[in-house]
C-alpha positions as CSV (number, residue, x, y, z in Angstrom):
1,M,-8.8,-25.2,-44.3
2,R,-9.9,-27.7,-41.2
3,V,-8.4,-29.7,-39.0
4,G,-9.0,-33.4,-40.4
5,G,-9.3,-32.0,-43.8
6,V,-7.6,-32.5,-46.9
7,V,-5.0,-30.1,-48.3
8,T,-2.9,-30.1,-51.3
9,I,1.0,-29.1,-51.3
10,T,3.0,-27.7,-53.8
11,K,6.7,-27.2,-53.4
12,S,8.1,-24.9,-56.1
13,D,11.6,-22.9,-57.2
14,E,12.7,-20.1,-55.8
15,H,11.1,-18.1,-59.0
16,G,7.8,-20.1,-58.3
17,N,7.9,-22.8,-61.2
18,D,6.1,-25.8,-59.6
19,L,8.6,-28.8,-58.4
20,T,5.9,-31.5,-57.2
21,T,2.6,-31.4,-55.7
22,Y,1.6,-34.1,-53.3
23,P,-1.6,-34.4,-50.9
24,G,-1.9,-34.1,-46.9
25,R,-4.5,-34.0,-44.1
26,V,-4.4,-30.9,-41.4
27,T,-3.6,-32.4,-38.0
28,H,-3.1,-28.4,-36.4
29,L,-4.5,-25.3,-37.4
30,D,-4.0,-21.8,-35.8
31,E,-3.5,-18.3,-36.9
32,G,0.2,-18.9,-37.0
33,M,0.8,-22.6,-38.5
34,V,-0.7,-25.5,-40.3
35,V,0.5,-29.0,-39.5
36,V,-0.1,-31.6,-42.1
37,A,0.4,-35.0,-42.1
38,C,1.8,-36.8,-45.4
39,V,3.3,-39.8,-46.8
40,W,6.7,-39.8,-48.7
41,T,5.2,-40.7,-52.3
42,L,8.5,-39.9,-54.3
43,G,9.2,-43.3,-55.5
44,K,12.4,-43.3,-54.9
45,T,14.7,-43.4,-51.8
46,V,16.8,-39.7,-50.9
47,D,19.7,-40.0,-48.5
48,V,19.7,-36.6,-46.7
49,G,22.9,-37.3,-44.5
50,P,21.5,-38.7,-40.8
51,F,19.1,-40.9,-42.7
52,A,17.4,-41.8,-45.7
53,L,13.6,-40.8,-47.1
54,L,11.9,-43.8,-48.5
55,P,8.7,-44.4,-50.0
56,G,5.9,-45.0,-47.3
57,D,7.5,-42.6,-44.6
58,H,5.4,-40.8,-43.0
59,L,5.9,-36.8,-42.8
60,I,4.6,-34.4,-40.1
61,E,5.1,-31.1,-42.0
62,Y,5.2,-27.6,-39.8
63,Y,4.3,-24.8,-41.9
64,Y,4.6,-21.5,-40.2
65,R,2.6,-18.3,-41.8
66,D,5.5,-15.8,-41.3
67,A,8.5,-18.0,-41.4
68,W,11.5,-18.5,-43.9
69,F,11.4,-22.1,-43.3
70,N,9.1,-25.4,-42.9
71,V,10.1,-28.6,-40.4
72,F,9.2,-32.2,-41.7
73,R,9.5,-34.5,-38.8
74,V,10.1,-37.9,-40.9
75,C,9.1,-41.4,-39.6
76,D,9.5,-44.8,-41.0
77,A,6.0,-46.5,-41.8
78,A,6.5,-48.3,-38.3
79,E,6.0,-45.3,-36.8
80,R,9.4,-44.6,-35.7
81,L,11.1,-41.5,-35.9
82,K,14.1,-41.0,-38.2
83,G,14.6,-37.0,-37.8
84,W,13.7,-33.7,-39.0
85,Y,14.3,-32.4,-42.5
86,C,13.9,-28.7,-42.5
87,N,13.7,-26.4,-46.0
88,V,14.6,-22.8,-45.9
89,T,12.0,-21.4,-48.1
90,M,10.3,-18.0,-48.5
91,P,7.3,-17.9,-46.1
92,P,4.5,-20.1,-47.5
93,E,1.1,-19.0,-49.1
94,I,-1.6,-20.9,-47.3
95,G,-5.2,-21.0,-48.8
96,A,-8.6,-22.7,-48.6
97,G,-7.4,-26.6,-49.3
98,W,-3.9,-25.7,-50.0
99,I,-0.2,-24.7,-49.0
100,R,2.5,-23.6,-51.4
101,W,5.9,-22.8,-50.4
102,R,9.3,-21.8,-52.6
103,D,12.2,-23.7,-51.5
104,L,16.1,-21.9,-51.3
105,K,17.6,-24.9,-51.4
106,L,19.2,-24.7,-48.5
107,D,18.4,-27.5,-45.7
108,Y,18.9,-28.0,-42.1
109,V,18.8,-31.8,-41.3
110,M,18.6,-33.4,-38.1
111,G,18.8,-37.4,-37.3
112,A,16.7,-38.7,-34.2
113,E,20.1,-39.2,-32.0
114,G,20.8,-35.3,-32.6
115,D,23.4,-35.4,-35.4
116,G,22.4,-32.2,-37.6
117,L,23.8,-31.0,-40.8
118,I,23.4,-27.9,-43.0
119,A,23.0,-28.8,-46.4
120,D,23.1,-27.7,-50.0
121,E,25.1,-24.5,-49.3
122,D,26.4,-24.5,-52.8
123,E,22.9,-24.6,-54.4
124,F,21.8,-22.0,-52.1
125,E,24.7,-20.0,-53.2
126,A,24.3,-20.8,-57.1
127,M,21.0,-19.0,-56.7
128,Q,22.9,-15.7,-56.0
129,P,20.5,-14.6,-53.7
130,S,19.8,-11.3,-52.8
131,D,21.1,-9.7,-49.4
132,Q,17.8,-9.7,-48.2
133,V,17.2,-13.5,-48.9
134,R,20.9,-14.4,-47.2
135,R,20.0,-12.5,-44.1
136,Q,16.4,-14.4,-43.7
137,A,18.1,-17.9,-44.7
138,A,20.9,-17.3,-42.1
139,A,18.3,-16.1,-39.5
140,A,15.9,-19.3,-40.3
141,L,19.3,-21.5,-39.7
142,V,19.8,-19.5,-36.5
143,T,16.2,-20.1,-35.4
144,L,16.1,-24.0,-36.6
145,Q,19.3,-24.6,-34.5
146,R,18.4,-22.9,-31.6
147,W,14.7,-25.1,-31.7
148,A,16.8,-28.6,-32.3
149,A,19.3,-27.7,-29.5
150,L,16.5,-27.2,-26.8
151,R,13.8,-29.4,-28.3
152,Q,11.4,-26.4,-28.8
153,G,8.5,-26.7,-31.5
154,P,8.6,-29.7,-33.8
155,F,11.5,-31.0,-32.2
156,S,10.1,-31.2,-28.8
157,Q,8.3,-34.5,-30.1
158,D,9.9,-37.6,-30.7
159,G,6.8,-39.6,-31.5
160,C,5.4,-39.9,-34.9
161,V,1.3,-40.2,-34.3
162,S,-0.2,-37.2,-35.1
163,A,-3.6,-37.2,-33.9
164,E,-3.1,-33.7,-32.9
165,E,-0.3,-31.3,-32.9
166,G,0.3,-28.4,-31.2
C-alpha cells in the first residue's frame, strides 16, 4: 500500500460476511492509520440524520489500525462539507492494497454545523454483543464525541480537498 495507490475496501457485518466492496485512493499512510478518498457509489440516497449521502458525494475515510471505529468526512460533489459519519467497528484489517472492516451497526453522525447524534443503537443491541464488545463500543463513542467536541483528528478539518491528510 502506498500514498496515491488504489485500495479495495470491504465492509462486512459483525460475522465477517461481506456487505459491500468499493475502491479508494490512499491519501495518507502511517503506522497508526490509513486515510482513503472515495466516492459514494451506492446508487441511492441514504438519510443519516444531519445530512444525506448522495451518489457522487466524496468521502475521506479514516481507518485507525487499533481503534474500534472509523470516521468518514463527507462532502458533496462540489467539495462542500456535509459532515462526518462514524462507524463503530472492530479494528480493521489492513493489507497490501486492501482494507476490511466489520461494522457493529452503531454509528455517530455529526453535521457540518456540529449537530451530532448516536444512531442505530437498536441494531447494535439486536446483535446481542458480548460484554467486551459493549465496552469497546462505549469507549469508541466517547472518543468520537470528545474528538468532535474538541475538533480533533478528522473533525479538525472543515475542508474537503484531500491532497494529503494527517
